[in-house]
Each structure stands twice: as structure tokens, then as C-alpha cells.
N, C-alpha and C positions, 0 to 999 in steps of 0.2 A: 086559242093563240096559235098562230102559225110560225114558221121560221122566221119570216121577215119581222114579225112582232117580237120574236125572242131576241133577234139581233138588235131591234130597237131598245130592248131592256138593257142590253149590254152598252149601248151607246149612251143611254140615259145615266147609267152608273159607272161610266168609264173614269170619272174623277176619283172615286173611291179606289178603283183598281190601280190607277196611276200613283195614287198616294201610298198604297201598300207597297208597290214595287219600289218606289223611291226610298221608302223606310227600310226595306230589306237591303237595298243597295247600301244605305248608310250603316246598317248593322254589320254587314260584311263578316259573317261568322263562318268559320271553317268546319271541316268534317266532324260530325257527331257533337258540336257545340253550338248548333243554331237554335238556341233557346228563344231569343226574341223573334227571330225570323219565323220559326214554326209557330210561335205564339200569335204573331200577327195574322197568319192564316187561319189558325184554329179560331181566333175570335171572329173573324169575318164569317167563317162557315157556320159557327154556332149561332151567330146573330141572325143568319139565314135559315135557321131550323134544322141544320144537320146534327145528328148525334155524333159525338166525338169519342173515339177510342184512342187514348194515348198510350205511350210506352209500348208500341207495337213491336213484337219480337225482342222485347227487353230493351229496346233502343229509346232513350229518353226523348229524343227529338224527332222521333217517327210517330205518325198518327194516321188514323183512317176516319174520315168524316162520311157518314152514311145517311142517305134519305131514301125512303120508299121501302117496298117489299116485293118479294116475287121476281120472276124472270122477265126480261133478261137482266143479268147483273153486269152493269157497265162500269169499268174501272177507268179512271182518269188519274195520270201520274203527275206529281208535282215535285220540283227540286227548288232548293233555296240555299245551297251552300256556296260559299266564296272560296277564293284561292289565297294562300299565304303570300305575303310580301308583294302584293299587287295593288297597294294603295295608289290612288291617282285622284287628283281634283277633277270634278266633273266639269265637262264643257271646255276643257283646255286642249289646245292642239300641240302642246309640248309636254314633256314628261315632267310632272310636278307632284310629289307625294302629298297626299292629304294628311296622312299620319305616318311619321317615320317608321319604316319597316312594318306598316300595317297591312291589313288584308284588303282585298278588292274583289269585285264581281268581274272577273276577267273571262267569264263564259256566259254571262247573262241569266244565271239562274234566278235572279231576282224577278225577271220577267216570267220566266218558266213557271214558277210556282203560283204567281199571281194570276196569269192568264188561265191556267188549268183550274184554279179555284173559281174564277169568274165563270168559266164554262160549266162547271159543276152546278153552280147556283142557277145558271140560265136554263139548264136542263130541268132542274127541279121546278122552276117556275112554269115551264112548258107542260111538264106532267101534271102539275096541280091544275093548270088551266084547262087541260084536255081530259083529265081523269084517266091517265095512262098508268097501267101497272108496270112495275119494274123497279130496279134498285140502282142508285147511283152511288159509287164509292170513290171518294177522292183520297188518294193515297199520298201523304206527306212523306216524302223519301229523302232522308238526309244523305250527306256524304257521298254524292256521285263521284266527286273528286277525292281520290286517294283513300276511299273507304268502301266503296261498292255497297252502299247502304241497302240497295234493293236486293242484293244477293243474300244478305243476312236476313232481310224481311221474307224472302222466298224460302230460306232454310226454316223459318219460323211458320210457314204455311200462310203468310198474309194474303197471297194472291190466289189461294185455292178457292174454287167455286166461281171465279169470274167467267163470263161468257166472251167478252172482248175487252181490250184495253186501248186507250188512246193517249198519245203524248205529243210533244212538239219540242222544238229547241230554236232559240234565237240564232239567226245566221245572217248573212249579207245578201242572200237571194231567197226567192219564194220558190219552194220546190216540195216534192213528196219524197220521203226516204224510200229507196228501193235497193237496199244493199244489206249484206251482212257486215259484221264488224269483228274485230279481233277479241278473242277471249284473253284473259290475263291472270297472272298471279303477282302479288306484291309480297316481298319477302325481305326481311332484315337479317343481315349476317353480322353477328356480333363477336369480335375477337378479343381475347383477353391474354395480355402477355405479362412481362415483369419489368418494372421500372428500374432504371439505373442511371448513373451519371454516363452521358454519352461520350465523354472524353476520358475520364479517369478509369471507369470500370465497364465499358460497353459490353465485355464478354459475359457479364453478369446479367444483362438485360435480354429480354425477348420482345421484339417490337410488333405490337398489334397493328401499327400503321403499315409496316412492311408486308404483313399478311394481307391486309386490304389491297395494297398496291399489286401484290403478286396475284391475288384472286381477279382483279380487274384485267390485268394482262392476260391471264388464262382465258377469261371470258371473251376478250377481244379476239383471241385466236379461235375460239369456238364459233364465233359468228360466221366464218367461212363454211362451217360444216353443220348448218341447220337449214331448214327449208327457207326458200326465198322470202316467203311472206312473213316470217317471224321477225320480231323486234325485241331487243334487249337493252334496257336503259339502266342507268345506275346513278346514284347520288351518294357521296360520302357524307354522312350525316354527323359523324364524330371522327375527327382527324387526330384525336389524342391530346389536344391542348395547344398551347402557344409557346412551348419552351423546346427549341431545337436541341438544347443540351440535356434533354431528358429522353431516354428511350420510352417511347409511348407505350403505356401498359393497357390502353384500351382504344379501340377504333371500331366504328360501325359503318356498314355500307348497305343502302337500301336499293333493291333490284326490283324492276318491273319487267316481267317476261310476258311477251304477247305471241300469239299464234292464232290461226283461224279457228281452231277447235280446242276445247279444254284438254283432251287427251294428248294433243301435240304440245301444249303448254307443260303438261305434267312430264313429258319425256324430256323436254329441255330443262326443266326445273331439276330433274334428278341429275342431269349432266352438270349443271351449274353447282349443285351440292358437292359433287365429286371434286370440282375445281376448288371450292371453298375448303373442303377437307385436305386437299393437297397443299393448299397454301398454308393451312394451319400446320401440317407435318413439316413443311420446309422451314417454317419459322419457330417451330417448337412452342406454338401458342395454342390456346384452347379456343374452340369455336362453337357458337350456339346459333341455331336457326330459329327465327321467330316468323312464323307465317302470319302475314297481316291481313290480306283479303284476296279475294278472286272474283271475277265475274265471267259470265258466259258470253258467247257470240250471239248477235241478234239473228232471230229467224224472222225474215220479212214476211209479210202477208199481203199479197197483191189484191186480194179481195177488199180488205179494209183500206189498203192504200188507194184503191180505185174510188172508194166512197169518199175519202178525204179529198181526193183531187176533184171530184165533181162538186163538192161543197166549195172548194177553193175557187173553181171557175165561176161559181154562181155569185160570188161576192166581188164587190168593187175593190180594187187595190188602192192602197193610199196614194194620194197626191201630194207632192212635196212643194214646200214653199221655197222661194229664192234663199231665204236665210238657212233653211235646212240644206239645200244643195251647196251653198257656200261653206258651211261647216263641214259637210262631208268632203268637199274638195281640199280643204285644209288638212283634214285628217288623213286623206289619201297622200298628200304631199309629204307627210311626215313618215310614211311607210318606207322600209329599207329596200323595197323592190318595186318595180313598175308593172310588170305583166300580170294580168288577172288570170287565175287558173280556175275555170269552171269545173274541171275534171275532178278537182279535189273534193267538191260538193256532190257532184252527180256523175260518177264514174260509169253509171249504167247507160248514159245517153249514147245512141249511135253516133258514129263519127261525123256524119253530115250535120246532125243537130248540134253536136258539141261545137263544131266549128261555127255554125251559124250564130248560135247564141252566145258563144264566147266573143265573137266580133261585135254583137250588139252591146254586150255589157261593158266592153272595154272603152266604149265612148260614153259611159254613164258615171255619175258619182254615186247614185242610189239606184237600187233595182226596182223598177216600176213595172216589171213584166212577170208572168209565171212561166217557169220552166215546165215544158211538156212532160207528161207521164203517160205511159200506155202498158197495159198488162203484159204485152208481148216483149217489153224490154227485158233484157237478160238480167238474172241475179248476179250481182257483182260484189266485190269486197272492198270496203273502205278501211284503210289502214289506221284506224282509230278504235277506241273501246268505250263502251257504255254499259252500265249495269241494267239498262232497259232490256239487255239481252236475257237476263235471268227471268224477267217478266214474260218475254216472248216465247220461252220454252214451256211456260205454264198456261198461257192463254194467247189467242190470236191477238197480235199487237200491230199497231201502225202509228206512224209519226209523220209530221210535216215540219218544214223550216220556213220561217217568215223573215223578211228583210227587217232587221232591227238596227243595222250598222252600215257604214259606208262600205262600198264594194271593195273587196281586198282586205278588209281588216282581219288580221289573224286572231284565232282564239288565244286566250291567255296572254294578251298584250295590254300595255297601258292605254292604247288607243281605244280598245273595246271598253275598258273600265271608264274611260272618259265620256263615252257616248252612252253609259248606263242609265242616265236620268234624261236623256234627250227626248224631244217630241217624236223623232223617227222611231226610237225604240218604243215609245208609247203606242204609236200607230201599229207596229208589228205585233205588239202584245195583244192589243184589241182584235186584230185580224186573226190571230191564232185561236183566241177564245171562241170567236164565232165559228171557225172551222171545226174545232173539236165539238162544240155544242151542236152544230148541224149534223155532224157525222154520228154523234150519239143518238140524236132524234131519228135519224134513218135507221138505226139498229132497233129503236123502239117500235117504229112503224112497219118495218119489214123484217120479219123473223127469218126469212130466207137468206138475208145477209149473214146473220150469225151463224146459221147452219153451214153456209158455204165457207165461211172463214175458218170454222172448226175443221171441216173436211180438208181444206188446204194445209192447215197446220198438221193434221195427222198424216197427210201424204208426205209432206216435207220431212218430218221426223223419221219416217220410214221404219217405225218399230223402236227407235231410240227413246229413251226416257230422261227426264231431267235429273241430273246428279249434281248436288251442290258440291262444288270443289272446295269450299272452306271446310276445314276439319271441325268436328263438333266441339272440340276443346278451345278453339279460337273465338274470342269475343271482340266486338267492334272496339276500335281504339283510334282516337284522333292521331293523325300523323305526327302532330307536334309533341305527342306524349309518348312516342316510341322509346 
């Protein structure tokens, strides 16, 4: 079997992959609760001869599917979690909930996990047909959203012993990842006060909600005095109830603190803690800090990115029908802004290429071109976070994005959920599976790729070692159960 024949296998079995992706879209399970979603992938991999290890790192919805033995050991990452309150009817160009206050796949992880699993099976078929030695490990990674499942898995040693790792993500463009991301901490601050009648005896109450509001004001002032690349977000998850005539005895606020490196996040985190303590002192309330999760920044690997890019170039990009173009046009018409921003996906592009390709894409409804990549492009920072970073500190890691949605579709939007079962998304899923499978085969056939990728990672780390930012006492928890 050669690569072309391996891609033919994926074409022949694509209906199975599309069905799995659509089912996971329907399940729409959020962080650490993806039981049916992970189960669908486990069943598919087991049926194709993989040995399944479940409950990886003590996480019920994490698994590792393994086939083969010996080196190289190639890891493929799969995600399948959805987002809360993102329910949307598929194929609609207007906002319409499928389930009131239900969940939805607003980041395309139903495609992510399915394509990665398909790639793992395709590589197994190639190895069997050609008698190649090596090990393929498909990691089922829960809770990328709000849980950093891979960080907990890394803490448990799940990625130890890998030679390389490959991943992808659904996007609105075809490109190779060539950037770092922001490390982050997610922390819940819980204030406890004293309830009292807000009119008759307010002096006897101590407002937890006042403490939350004062904390938020303090952090807003802090924003001027942190590094430019840092981001601090919050959500009041418990405002103390619905009775304004009661001094609120409890209130909680969930913070997400980001910066380019984990030590920088730690420094800001300690400053936020002081503000929370100050708010508690001002209101005479009690305050509890609950560390929820953390993830590291991504260490890009140009060696493996180059391998993925070469495979990308060898494959034919999807051709879109008039119906697909028309649907994408309607989706774009529903977006609240008009100008397409390629820099948001490819910040590493030189200015001339950024201008050139931005002009091309602004005239299109769907991306039918490949954004160029070159190892000479500078390392840049994307102001977003992913727990793939924790994998990339442990083994050389590379990723691509394939066009699965109309150009300009924002992540975490109802428009993206609406496109989650579309034929365009299916085409992007299949393309991603082929790129990952082809890249894995290159590592099997050319040991020098693995050697070069490892040398690059060692050089980039510069003597630094991976340190899990999550305290040992912290266990995975669904954000809905905080």
C-alpha cells in the first residue's frame, strides 16, 4: 500500500467517519462529560483492531487507542467536547436553538476527534500492508474547552514515550500552525458573606456580591499594569440569587488568566489573588480560591509543520458545489462584521503575503486555496489558548487547520454550530485525516524526520523542562459543576 492507496481507503470509508462526526455533534457533551462522544470513537477504533486503555490519568472520558509495537511511537490527538449554551439547529442561517439552553459544537471538535481517529486507522492499514514496525497511539482528549484535559493527561504521564504527535483543528482556511499560544490558569473565587434584610437590617449583612464587584473593579485597574500580551477574563457564575432585598450571602466569579508563558500567568495570578483578598477585607466576607485548570503555551515545531505542509500540498483541495457556496454566502451575511481577518489565523505570514492572500479570500465564500508556509517564517504568538501546548512540551507536535466553515465564521458562534453537519465540514474533516495519516507515514518511512523534530524541540526549550501548572490536589471537574 502506498499513500495514494491509503487515502483511497479513507475515501472508501468516509461515510462511516461522517456518521460518527454527526453523532458526536448531536451528543454535544461538555467538558469531562463526553461519555457517548468518546464511546463512539472507542467503538470505531476497537472495531478496527486497536487496543483501548480507558480512564487515562483517572479521567473517565479520556482514552488511548494503541496499535503496533516498537519505534517510532506516533501520537495523534483527538478532541470531542462541546460548549455550553451553544445549541443551534444545523443548516440554518438564522439563530435557532435546537434545545433550549442546550450545548453545541461551536469549535468543531466533533470533526476533530473523528478525523484524527480515521487517520489512526488509515496508518494502521498502511503499516499492516507494508509490514512496517512502529506504534500508533490515538489519544482521546476530553475537555479542551474549560478543562484542559490534555494538561491533566500530561500530569499523569499519558504522553511520555511519544516520538512525535500530530493534531489539527477545523477552521475557515487551509493552513499550517506556526505560532505559540497563551498559557492560562482558570480559577474560581468564592465569597461568603452574611444574609440579612437589605432594608430593615442592612448593617447586619455582609455582601458577597459586593466583594465580587469590588474584585472585578480591582482587576480592571490591574489590566493597565500587566504585560501587553496578557489577557484576563471573568464570568460571574453565582450572583447570589434573585432577591435584591436580601444581602447576598454567596457569590462566585470565575477567572481565566492568560499570558505567553506559565510563569507569567503565575505572577498575574498571585496579583489577582491579592485583589480578591482585598475585596474580602473591604466587605468583611470570607473568600476561597478554587484552582480549576491550567494549560501551557504551544511549542511549535517547524520540522513537523513542514512535513504536514508537504502532505497538504500533495492533496487535492475540496471543490465546492453551488449549493455549498450559496449556504456559505448566507452564513456570511449573518455575521456582525464584514471584513475578513486572515492575520487572526496566520499571524506569522510576511506582510506582503498577508496582504495578497487576504485580498484573495475577501472575494470568496469558502477557502479553496492553501495558505503558504515556509520554515523561514518567524515564530509568532496567537492570542488564544489550547491544551495541545502541554503535549508540545513533552514531544514534538504539529497541527494544521482545514476549511470546514464559511470564511469569517467566528469560533464559538451559532453560525459555526449551524455548519457542524454540513458537507463542507465533512470535506474538511476528510482532508485533515489524509494530511495527518500522510505525515505519520513520512515519520515511519524517514527516521531522520523524527530525529530532526526532537533536536528542534530540545533547542527551543533551551534547557527548560515541562512543569505541570495544575497542583497535585486539583482534580478534573466539569465547569458546570463548580
